[in-house]
N, C-alpha and C positions, 0 to 999 in steps of 0.2 A: 705333567708339568715338572720342571726341574728347577731347583734353587741351589745356589752355591754361596758359600760364605768364604770370602777371602780373609785369611787369618782365623779360619774356623777351628783350628786346632787349639786356640786359646780358650780360656775359661768362659768368656762371653759367647763364643761360637758354640761351645759344647752345651751351654744352657739353652740356646735358641734353636739349635738343629732339631731336637725332638719336637719343638713347637711347630715347626714347618712340616716335619714328617707327619705329625698327627693331622695336619691340614691337607694332606694328600700330596705333598711335594716329594719328589725323589731328591735326596740331599747329597751334595758333594762338597768337600771342603779342601782348601789349600792352606799350606803352612810351610815352614822352613824345611820340614822333613818329609813332605808328601810328594808322591809322584805327580799328583794333580797340580798344575800350575795356575797362576792367576789368569793367564790367557785362556787356559782350558775352560775356566768358569765363565769368563766373559764371552767366549765364543759359543758356548753350548747351553747356558742356563737362561730360563725365562726371567728369573728373579736373581739379581746379583747384589750381595750385601758385602760391604767393605767393613771389616772389623779388625782394624790394626791400630797401633798406638797413634795418638792424636798427631804427633809431629810427622808421621809417615803417611797420614791419610790422603792429603792433597796429592802427594807424589804418586801414590799407588793408583788413585783415581785417574790421574793424568796418563798413566801407563795403559790402563785398560779402556779409557774413554773412546779411542778411535775404533775399538773392536765391537762396540755395541750398536744395535739397531733400534729402530722405532718401536718394535714389538716387545722389547725387553724393558724391565724395570730395574733401576739402579738406586740403591740405598746405602746409607752408612750408619754406623752405630756410635759415632764419637760424641763427646760432650760439647763440642763446638759445632756450629751449624753454618755460619755465613760463608766461610771460605770453602768448606767441603761441598756445600750445595752449589756454589758458583762453579767449582771445578766439575761437578757432575753435570751441570747444565751445558758444558762444552761437548758432551756426547749427544748422540741422537736419541738416547733412551728416555723413557719416562723417568722422572726424578722425584724422590722424596727423602728428606733427611729424617733419621730416627735417632732418638736419644733415650735409651732405657735409664730411668732415674734410680738405679740400684746397681749394686755390684754383682759380680758373677758367682759370689759364694752362696747365693740363695739356691734352693732346690726347685723353686717354682716362680713363675712371674705373676701368679695370682695376687691380686690386691696391690700390685705395684704399678707405678705410673710410667707410661711411655709417651714422650713428646713426639709428635708427628709434624713435620714441616713440609707439606706438599708444595712442590715448586712447578712441576710440569707432569701432571699425571691425570689420567681419566678418572671421572667420578666413580666408575665401576671398580677400577683397580684399587682406588683409595678405600672404597667401602669394603672390598674383599680383604685387603690387608688389615684394615682396622678390625674387621670381623674375626680374623685369626687371633688377634690379641685379646679381643673381648671374650671370645670363646674360652680362652685360657684363664679368664678372670682378671685380666689386667685392666687398668684405667687409662684411657687415651686422651691426651690433650692436643688439640690442633693449634699451631702457632706459626707465625712467620719466623724465618731465621733471626731477624732483628729483635722480635719480641722474645725469642728464646734467649738471645744474648743478654738482654736486659734483666730477665728473670734469673738467669744462671749466675749473674754477678752477685745477686743476693742469696739465692738458694744454695749455691755451691761456693762462690767466691768468699762471701762474708763468713759463712759457716766454717769453711776450712781454714780461713785466715785466723779466726778467733781460736779455733781448736789448736792450731799449730802454735799460736802465741801462748796458750795455756801450757803446752808441753815445754816450750822454751823458757817460760818463766820458772817452772819447776826445776829445770836444769840449771838455770842461772842462780837459783837460790840454794842449789846443792842439796835438794830434798831427796832423801831415800824413800822412794814410793812405798817400800815394804813397811817402813816405820809409821806410815800414815794409816795403815790398816786398822789398828785398834781404835782409831779416832774417826773412822769412816762413817759419813752419813749416806743415806740412799742417794741423795742428789749428787754428792761428790763421787760416789761409785759410778753413777750414770755418766757424769762428765768425764771421769777418768777412763771409762770403757770406750767412750767416743775417741779420746786421745789415742788409746792403744789400738783401736780399730784403724784409724787413719795411718798411724806410724807403722803398722804392720804391712802396709801396701807399698806399691811402687811410687817413689817420690816424683818420678817423671810425669805421672798422671796428674798429680796435684800442681806441679810446676806449670804444666800446660793450661790447666783450668784457671790458675791465677794470673798467668803471664800473657796468655793469648787472647783473653776476652777484653776488648777495649773499654768496657764499662766497669771493669773491676777497680781501676785506680780511683774513680770517683766515689765508689762505695767505700773503699778503704780510707779515703780522705774523711768521709763522714764518720767512720769508725774511730779514727784517730781523734777527731774533734770531740766526739762523745766521750772517749776515754779521758781526754785532757780535762774537759769540764767536770766530769764526775770525780776525777782525782783531786781537783781543786776543792770541790765541795766536801769530799771525805776529809781532806787535810784541814779544811776550815772548821770542821767540828760543829756546823750549824744544822741541827735536826730539821728545821723548817725548810732550809734550802734543799736538803736531801729529799724531803717529802715532796717538794714541788717537782724536782727532777723525776722522781719515781712516778708521781701521779701523771705527769705529761705522757709518759710511755704507757701507763695503764689505760689512760683515756684513748690513746691512739690504737692500741691493740683491741680494746673493747671486749666483746664477748669471748674472744679467743683466750683471754686470761683464764676464765673458768674452764674452758675446754682443755687448756693445757694442764690445769690442775687435775682434772679428771683423768686425762691420759697418763700423766706421770704417776698418779696414785695407783692406777691399774698396773702400770709397769712395776712399781715398787712392790705391789702385792704379789706379782708373779715372781719377783726376785726373792721375796721372803719364803714363798712356797718351795722354791728350789733349794 
């Protein structure tokens, strides 16, 4: 069996190539500086994976789609699923969208989530592909491209929006991050680390996640509404109004509040030990 990763010279490709090699695939990759072309992969590989920037994904899929046959499997690794899956379905290949819910800076996919969006694929091939990830210790979630879009608007869109807003608020206030060090609480350190992690990466990735998902605007509208209401309550100085706002969210999150406390306590303990 042969598998190929288009864009496989990138970090995500380098993370996943050994995963498929350990599963018994002969791996080849293409990239800007490789002799192997995208067409070579499409014409010779049983499993074809597209791992290129989001804005290039549909175009690249369109270029290779006519080269694929019914016995091949076509996948992608992008954060968006509806348009890439639709583009892949124009080929004759079996199709499944994949979204690793983690960055390529990790050394392993163990205990990490991979979203799988089967569109046109046999049960055997789906089971085999899922088995490869499970064998590596990953967690697999099956979803439709539409379900994926809705969840990513929250899991990625809302999270990244709030993180970027925190960074920009610090900039607007003219705060010297270094001077906050002597005043740093564990929670602030965690939040600031998330800001630094995001800003150290490619802005095009986050632009695509926020701008290309049609469900993100609705999520951001809810975020703006929540921020506006909370701002009014804070400026109003009424502790009872704040407690009611706070309690509504506590009730909605339910038992996850305690779980979140436990997880962050464990994280803080690890930070202290280092």
